[in-house]
C-alpha positions in Angstrom: 5.9 -1.7 -70.1 8.8 -0.7 -72.2 12.5 -0.1 -70.7 12.6 3.3 -71.5 9.6 4.0 -68.9 10.8 1.8 -66.4 14.2 3.4 -66.3 12.0 7.1 -66.0 10.3 5.6 -62.9 13.5 4.1 -61.4 15.1 7.8 -61.7 11.8 9.5 -60.6 11.6 6.7 -57.2 15.6 7.4 -56.5 15.1 11.0 -57.0 12.8 11.4 -54.6 14.6 9.6 -51.7 17.7 11.1 -52.2 16.2 14.2 -51.1 16.3 12.5 -47.8 19.4 11.0 -48.1 18.3 7.8 -48.7 19.6 5.0 -50.9 17.5 2.0 -51.9 17.8 -1.7 -52.4 16.8 -3.3 -55.5 13.4 -4.8 -53.6 12.7 -0.9 -52.1 13.0 0.4 -55.5 10.3 -2.0 -56.8 8.0 -1.5 -53.9 8.6 2.2 -53.8 8.4 2.3 -57.9 6.8 5.5 -59.1 3.8 4.9 -61.2 5.0 1.7 -62.4 3.9 -1.8 -62.1 7.1 -3.5 -63.1 8.7 -6.7 -61.8 11.8 -7.2 -59.3 13.7 -8.8 -62.4 12.7 -6.0 -64.9 14.0 -3.4 -62.1 17.1 -5.1 -61.6 17.8 -5.3 -64.9 17.2 -1.9 -65.7 19.3 -0.4 -62.8 22.2 -2.2 -64.2 22.0 -0.1 -67.8 21.7 3.0 -65.2 24.7 2.3 -63.2 27.3 5.0 -64.4 25.1 7.1 -66.1 22.1 8.3 -64.3 23.1 5.9 -61.0 25.9 4.9 -58.7 26.1 1.5 -56.1 27.7 0.7 -52.9 27.0 -2.4 -51.9 23.2 -3.7 -51.8 22.4 0.5 -52.3 21.6 2.7 -55.3 21.5 6.3 -55.5 21.6 9.1 -58.0 25.2 9.3 -59.6 28.2 11.1 -57.3 26.1 10.6 -54.0 27.7 7.7 -52.6 28.1 9.4 -49.3 24.2 9.0 -48.2 24.9 5.3 -47.7 26.8 6.0 -44.8 23.9 8.7 -43.2 21.5 6.1 -44.0 23.3 3.4 -41.9 23.9 6.0 -39.2 20.3 6.9 -39.0 19.3 2.9 -39.0 21.1 2.8 -35.3 19.5 6.2 -34.3 16.0 4.9 -35.6 16.3 1.8 -33.4 16.6 3.8 -30.3 13.7 6.2 -31.4 11.6 3.2 -32.4 12.1 1.7 -28.5 11.0 5.1 -27.0 8.0 5.2 -29.7 6.9 1.9 -28.6 7.0 2.6 -24.8 4.9 5.9 -25.2 2.4 4.4 -27.7 2.0 1.7 -25.1 0.7 4.1 -22.7 -1.4 6.1 -25.0 -3.4 3.2 -25.9 -5.4 3.9 -22.6 -6.5 7.3 -24.1 -10.5 7.0 -24.8 -11.5 6.9 -28.0 -8.3 5.8 -29.9 -8.6 3.2 -32.1 -5.0 3.0 -33.6 -1.9 4.5 -33.7 0.8 4.8 -36.7 4.5 6.1 -36.8 4.9 8.3 -40.0 7.7 10.3 -41.6 11.5 9.4 -41.4 11.2 7.1 -38.1 8.7 4.7 -40.3 11.6 4.2 -43.0 14.4 4.1 -40.1 15.8 7.0 -41.7 15.7 9.5 -38.4 18.2 11.7 -37.3 19.5 12.3 -33.5 16.9 15.7 -33.7 13.8 14.2 -35.6 10.8 14.2 -33.7 8.6 11.2 -33.3 5.3 12.2 -35.7 2.4 9.6 -35.1 -0.9 9.4 -36.9 -3.6 8.7 -34.8 -6.7 7.4 -35.8 -10.1 7.9 -33.6 -13.6 7.0 -33.0 -16.0 9.5 -35.3 -17.3 12.7 -33.4 -14.6 11.9 -30.6 -11.4 13.1 -32.3 -11.1 16.5 -30.3 -11.6 14.5 -27.1 -8.6 11.9 -28.0 -6.5 14.8 -29.1 -7.2 16.5 -25.8 -5.9 13.2 -23.5 -3.1 12.6 -26.3 -1.7 16.1 -25.7 -2.4 16.1 -21.9 -0.5 12.8 -21.3 2.5 13.8 -23.6 2.7 17.1 -21.7 2.6 15.0 -18.0 5.5 13.2 -19.8 6.9 16.1 -21.0 6.8 14.8 -24.3 6.1 17.8 -26.3 8.8 20.2 -25.4 10.4 22.0 -28.6 13.7 21.1 -27.4 13.3 17.3 -26.6 15.2 15.5 -29.4 12.9 12.7 -29.1 9.3 14.9 -29.1 6.3 13.4 -29.8 4.4 15.0 -32.4 1.0 13.7 -32.9 0.2 15.9 -36.0 -2.4 14.1 -37.8 -5.8 12.6 -36.4 -8.3 11.0 -38.5 -11.6 9.4 -37.9 -12.0 5.4 -38.2 -14.8 5.6 -41.0 -13.3 8.5 -43.1 -9.9 7.8 -42.8 -9.5 8.5 -46.6 -6.8 11.7 -46.9 -6.7 12.3 -50.5 -8.6 15.5 -50.1 -5.4 17.2 -48.4 -3.2 16.5 -51.3 -1.4 19.2 -53.1 -1.5 19.9 -56.8 -0.2 19.0 -59.1 0.5 15.7 -57.7 2.1 15.0 -53.9 4.3 12.8 -54.3 5.1 13.3 -50.1 1.6 12.5 -49.0 1.8 8.9 -51.6 4.9 7.9 -50.0 4.0 9.0 -46.7 0.6 6.7 -46.7 2.9 4.2 -48.0 5.3 3.8 -45.5 2.9 4.3 -42.4 3.9 1.5 -39.6 1.0 0.7 -36.6 1.9 0.3 -33.3 -1.6 -1.0 -32.6 -5.3 -0.6 -33.9 -5.1 -3.8 -36.4 -8.5 -3.1 -37.8 -7.5 0.7 -37.6 -4.6 0.0 -40.0 -6.7 -2.2 -42.0 -9.5 0.6 -42.7 -6.5 2.8 -43.2 -5.3 1.0 -46.0 -8.6 0.6 -47.8 -9.9 4.0 -47.9 -6.5 5.0 -49.3 -6.0 2.5 -51.7 -6.3 5.4 -54.4 -2.7 5.7 -53.8 -2.0 2.3 -55.9 -2.2 4.5 -59.2 0.7 6.0 -57.8 2.4 3.1 -56.3 0.9 -0.1 -58.2 3.6 -2.1 -56.2 3.0 -1.0 -52.7 3.4 -3.5 -50.1 0.5 -3.7 -46.9 1.3 -1.1 -44.2 3.3 -3.2 -41.7 1.8 -3.5 -38.2 5.0 -3.7 -35.9 2.7 -4.7 -33.2 2.7 -3.7 -29.2 1.7 -7.1 -27.5 -1.8 -6.6 -26.2 -2.7 -5.3 -22.6 -5.6 -6.4 -21.1 -5.1 -3.8 -18.4 -4.9 -1.1 -20.7 -7.7 -2.0 -22.8 -9.8 -2.5 -19.8 -8.8 1.0 -18.3 -9.7 2.7 -21.7 -13.1 0.9 -21.8 -13.7 2.0 -18.4 -12.9 5.8 -19.2 -15.2 5.7 -22.3 -18.0 4.6 -20.0 -17.6 7.1 -17.8 -17.2 10.0 -20.6 -20.2 8.4 -22.5 -23.2 10.6 -20.8 -21.7 13.2 -21.3 -19.3 12.9 -24.6 -21.0 14.9 -27.0 -20.9 18.2 -24.6 -17.3 17.5 -23.9 -16.3 16.8 -27.6 -17.6 20.6 -28.2 -15.8 22.0 -24.9 -12.4 20.6 -25.7 -12.9 21.3 -29.7 -13.2 25.2 -29.0 -10.2 25.2 -26.1 -7.9 23.5 -28.7 -8.7 25.6 -31.7 -8.2 29.0 -29.6 -4.9 27.5 -29.3 -4.2 26.2 -32.8 -5.5 29.8 -34.4 -2.9 31.5 -32.0 0.2 29.5 -33.2 -0.8 29.5 -36.8 -0.5 33.6 -36.5 3.5 33.1 -36.2 3.8 29.7 -38.1 6.3 29.8 -41.3 3.9 27.9 -43.8 1.0 26.3 -42.2 -1.1 23.5 -43.8 -3.7 23.1 -40.9 -7.2 21.3 -40.9 -9.2 21.4 -37.8 -12.5 19.5 -38.8 -14.2 16.8 -36.7 -13.0 14.0 -39.3 -9.5 15.5 -39.7 -7.3 17.3 -37.4 -3.6 17.8 -39.5 -1.5 20.4 -37.8 1.7 21.2 -39.7 2.8 24.5 -39.0 5.9 24.0 -41.7 4.3 22.3 -44.4 7.3 22.0 -46.6 5.4 19.4 -49.3 5.6 21.9 -52.0 9.5 22.4 -51.5 9.8 18.4 -51.5 7.9 18.4 -55.0 10.5 21.3 -56.6 13.5 19.2 -55.1 12.3 16.1 -57.0 11.2 17.7 -60.2 14.6 19.6 -60.0 16.5 16.6 -59.5 14.9 14.7 -62.5 15.1 17.5 -65.0 18.9 17.7 -64.1 19.4 13.9 -65.2 16.5 14.4 -68.3 18.9 17.4 -69.5 22.2 15.5 -69.1 20.8 12.7 -71.0 19.5 15.1 -73.7 
């Protein structure tokens, strides 16, 4: 790959993370490099050529020119994220007892340690096939009991994405012309438990290698196995098994009514409520992020021209 294309990929990568006030190290730029399989050495050489023109540097971090203030923001958010990780691990540790849940991952800002004080703790939940609505119902019930879903809770838990284990390819939810947000969302997802679910998720979504060829395997920031929780889950599944099909249908109907009601007052909803994917975002900002990303790239390209 020639030097121009590597520079273009570096600019595209840093421009995307700039939307979230997130400067990157050389290693991170290489791992997150957009549509380029360039090596760490090649990235390092090309970054040097871009300093003072498109890019700035402060310590180990690189960012768009004149955006050095975001280095402080990243460091502050790393501290905030550490506290939120403790809370996430505590509640996910309990959610492991819920019947038919096979894996849970942290997503979005907390997954890259970029959470603000008021950031939610967003979760991806992987469930057994044909039991996704039961898993969601019990998850919401348990979170409500612990008061973890209240809107004003600064550490609110949001289980807004559920998929079944045997069909965890989520390319179908992409927006056109290209969903850079979804690609990085998949790439940075961090599993707290469910090694097999994590492995299957990675394999099913290997299509993002076309966009992020240097991607590293999703981390499993593992909770220690808990035999009591595992046994409790198995017992609950055994109890539910004889009538699980009818119960699945019942809780699905109840939840769909609530989702439809909330959808009417939503800003920019992106909702999928099938038996394989449940994606509940009442304010989907992917179109906004795509526009912001393209605007930043265009700004620097026009300046260079």
